[in-house]
C-alpha positions as CSV (number, residue, x, y, z in Angstrom):
1,X,92.0,254.8,77.1
2,X,88.7,254.5,75.3
3,X,85.5,254.9,77.3
4,X,83.1,252.1,76.6
5,X,79.6,251.5,78.0
6,X,78.4,248.0,78.6
7,X,74.8,247.4,79.6
8,X,73.8,244.2,81.6
9,X,77.5,244.1,82.6
10,X,77.0,242.7,86.1
11,X,77.1,239.0,85.2
12,X,77.1,236.4,82.4
13,X,77.9,237.6,78.9
14,X,78.0,241.2,79.9
15,X,80.6,240.6,82.6
16,X,82.7,238.6,80.2
17,X,82.5,241.5,77.7
18,X,83.5,244.0,80.3
19,X,86.4,241.8,81.4
20,X,87.6,241.6,77.7
21,X,87.4,245.3,77.1
22,X,89.2,246.0,80.3
23,X,92.0,243.6,79.3
24,X,92.1,245.5,75.9
25,X,92.8,248.7,77.8
26,X,89.4,250.4,77.9
27,X,87.7,252.2,80.7
28,X,84.4,250.5,81.1
29,X,81.2,252.1,82.3
30,X,79.3,249.1,83.5
31,X,75.5,249.4,83.6
32,X,73.2,246.9,85.4
33,X,69.9,247.1,87.3
34,X,71.2,245.0,90.2
35,X,73.6,246.5,92.8
36,X,75.3,243.3,94.0
37,X,76.9,242.2,90.6
38,X,78.1,245.7,90.1
39,X,79.7,245.8,93.5
40,X,81.5,242.6,92.7
41,X,82.7,244.0,89.4
42,X,84.0,247.1,91.1
43,X,85.8,245.1,93.7
44,X,87.4,242.9,91.0
45,X,88.6,245.6,88.6
46,X,88.8,248.8,90.8
47,X,89.1,252.2,89.2
48,X,89.2,250.8,85.6
49,X,85.5,250.3,85.8
50,X,82.8,252.8,86.6
51,X,79.6,251.1,87.8
52,X,76.2,252.6,87.3
53,X,73.0,251.0,88.6
54,X,70.4,251.8,85.9
55,X,67.3,250.0,84.6
56,X,67.7,250.2,80.8
57,X,64.0,250.7,80.4
58,X,64.1,254.0,82.4
59,X,64.5,256.7,79.8
60,X,64.9,259.5,82.3
61,X,67.7,257.6,84.2
62,X,69.5,257.0,80.9
63,X,69.3,260.6,79.9
64,X,70.7,261.6,83.3
65,X,73.5,259.0,82.9
66,X,74.6,260.4,79.6
67,X,74.5,264.0,81.0
68,X,77.0,262.7,83.6
69,X,79.3,261.6,80.8
70,X,79.0,264.7,78.8
71,X,82.6,265.8,79.3
72,X,84.1,262.3,78.5
73,X,85.3,261.3,75.1
74,X,83.0,258.3,74.7
75,X,84.0,255.7,72.1
76,X,81.9,252.5,72.5
77,X,78.6,251.1,73.5
78,X,77.6,247.5,73.9
79,X,73.9,246.9,74.1
80,X,73.9,243.7,76.0
81,X,71.2,243.9,78.6
82,X,68.5,241.3,78.0
83,X,66.1,238.8,79.5
84,X,65.0,235.4,78.3
85,X,61.9,233.8,79.8
86,X,62.0,230.6,77.7
87,X,58.3,230.5,77.2
88,X,56.1,229.5,74.3
89,X,53.9,232.2,72.8
90,X,50.7,230.9,74.4
91,X,52.4,231.0,77.8
92,X,53.2,234.7,77.8
93,X,51.1,237.2,79.7
94,X,50.8,240.7,78.2
95,X,52.9,242.1,81.0
96,X,55.7,239.6,80.2
97,X,55.6,240.5,76.5
98,X,55.9,244.2,77.4
99,X,58.8,243.5,79.8
100,X,60.9,241.5,77.3
101,X,60.4,244.1,74.6
102,X,61.2,246.9,77.0
103,X,64.5,245.4,78.2
104,X,65.7,243.7,75.1
105,X,64.7,246.3,72.5
106,X,63.7,249.6,74.0
107,X,66.8,249.7,76.2
108,X,69.1,249.3,73.1
109,X,67.1,252.0,71.3
110,X,67.4,254.4,74.2
111,X,71.1,253.9,74.7
112,X,71.8,254.1,71.0
113,X,69.9,257.3,70.7
114,X,71.8,259.1,73.4
115,X,75.2,257.6,72.5
116,X,74.8,258.4,68.8
117,X,73.7,262.0,69.5
118,X,76.7,262.5,71.8
119,X,79.2,261.3,69.2
120,X,77.6,262.8,66.1
121,X,77.3,266.3,67.8
122,X,81.1,266.5,67.9
123,X,81.8,264.4,64.8
124,X,83.7,261.8,66.9
125,X,84.4,258.3,65.8
126,X,83.0,255.4,67.8
127,X,81.4,252.0,67.7
128,X,78.1,250.4,68.8
129,X,77.6,246.6,69.2
130,X,74.2,245.1,69.7
131,X,74.1,241.7,71.2
132,X,71.6,239.8,69.2
133,X,71.1,236.0,69.2
134,X,71.0,233.0,66.9
135,X,67.3,232.9,67.8
136,X,66.8,235.3,64.9
137,X,66.8,232.2,62.7
138,X,63.9,230.8,64.8
139,X,63.8,230.1,68.5
140,X,61.7,228.3,71.1
141,X,60.8,231.7,72.7
142,X,59.1,233.7,70.0
143,X,59.0,237.0,71.9
144,X,62.7,236.8,72.7
145,X,63.5,235.9,69.1
146,X,61.4,238.8,67.9
147,X,63.4,241.3,70.0
148,X,66.7,239.9,68.9
149,X,65.7,240.0,65.2
150,X,64.6,243.7,65.8
151,X,68.1,244.4,67.1
152,X,69.5,243.5,63.7
153,X,67.1,246.0,62.1
154,X,68.2,248.6,64.6
155,X,71.9,247.8,63.8
156,X,71.5,248.3,60.1
157,X,69.4,251.5,60.5
158,X,71.8,253.1,62.9
159,X,74.8,252.1,60.7
160,X,73.2,254.2,57.9
161,X,72.2,257.0,60.2
162,X,75.4,257.3,62.2
163,X,77.9,257.0,59.3
164,X,80.6,257.9,58.7
165,X,81.5,258.5,62.3
166,X,80.0,255.6,64.3
167,X,80.2,252.0,63.2
168,X,77.3,249.8,64.3
169,X,77.4,246.0,64.2
170,X,75.5,243.1,65.8
171,X,76.9,239.9,67.3
172,X,74.5,236.9,67.3
173,X,75.7,234.1,69.6
174,X,74.3,230.7,69.7
175,X,73.7,228.9,73.1
176,X,76.2,230.3,75.5
177,X,76.4,228.8,79.0
178,X,75.5,231.9,81.1
179,X,72.8,232.6,83.7
180,X,70.2,232.7,80.9
181,X,71.1,229.1,80.1
182,X,68.6,227.8,82.8
183,X,65.7,229.3,80.9
184,X,66.4,227.0,77.8
185,X,64.8,223.6,77.8
186,X,67.0,220.5,77.6
187,X,65.2,219.5,74.4
188,X,66.2,222.8,72.7
189,X,69.8,222.6,73.9
190,X,70.1,219.1,72.6
191,X,68.6,220.0,69.2
192,X,71.0,222.9,68.8
193,X,74.0,221.0,69.9
194,X,73.2,218.2,67.5
195,X,73.0,220.7,64.6
196,X,76.2,222.5,65.4
197,X,78.9,221.9,62.8
198,X,81.7,222.8,65.1
199,X,81.6,220.7,68.3
200,X,83.1,223.3,70.7
201,X,80.5,224.8,73.1
202,X,80.4,228.5,73.1
203,X,81.8,230.2,76.1
204,X,81.1,233.8,77.2
205,X,84.7,234.8,76.5
206,X,84.2,233.6,72.9
207,X,81.5,236.2,72.3
208,X,83.5,238.8,74.3
209,X,86.5,238.3,72.1
210,X,84.3,239.0,69.0
211,X,83.1,242.2,70.7
212,X,86.7,243.2,71.5
213,X,87.7,242.6,67.8
214,X,84.9,244.8,66.5
215,X,85.8,247.6,69.0
216,X,89.4,247.5,68.0
217,X,91.2,249.1,65.0
218,X,91.1,245.7,63.4
219,X,87.3,246.0,63.0
220,X,87.4,249.5,61.5
221,X,85.9,248.5,58.2
222,X,82.9,246.6,59.5
223,X,79.5,248.3,59.9
224,X,75.9,247.2,59.5
225,X,77.0,243.6,59.8
226,X,75.7,240.7,61.9
227,X,78.3,238.3,63.2
228,X,77.0,234.8,63.6
229,X,78.7,233.0,66.4
230,X,76.9,229.7,66.6
231,X,79.1,226.9,65.4
232,X,77.2,226.9,62.2
233,X,74.1,225.3,63.7
234,X,71.6,227.1,61.5
235,X,73.2,225.8,58.3
């Protein structure tokens, strides 16, 4: 049973990913900053999920978390935690810019650092998946877009650094109807939907299945890649 860490696992896309990985037979270490969603996840899945309340921007807490897992054969990490404010560049305060960068980018950097070190130190095989976004092609929220584009750079750099033991890929979904959906304006949603070549709205489980594939033996030859999951709207 592989041990896989999922950040932002309490709700939305993260919860769907955790659900998929549990169905695939993994033991999931669900990380979230909110206690209530984690309690719900634990009640639903029982001993197959280990819930950990952590703010992904807290370097010390992350270090302590990985120390607690030192004796486990870790296999996977899904950097999913993220926030979307849905603001234009002129509407952002400096504090909001810092918060989005901290959660969306620094959190993934911190977790990748500790996870990569844990596996490389014992030459163990594993997999990291960074949840990016189709906003890398241009989005209404430029700060969010910048962090998601940076995750692609992190993905490629870590794929080089962690080879040949740890595969690192990114998944870049389009508009998925989750709790972040409320931050996207109706105008942006309509424009994206109109541009989609495949007229089947993305569901959280669609992105989760892509993650499951990349974590599986079937995805063993993929690394340094970004998987566009957006109905072809940026074409």
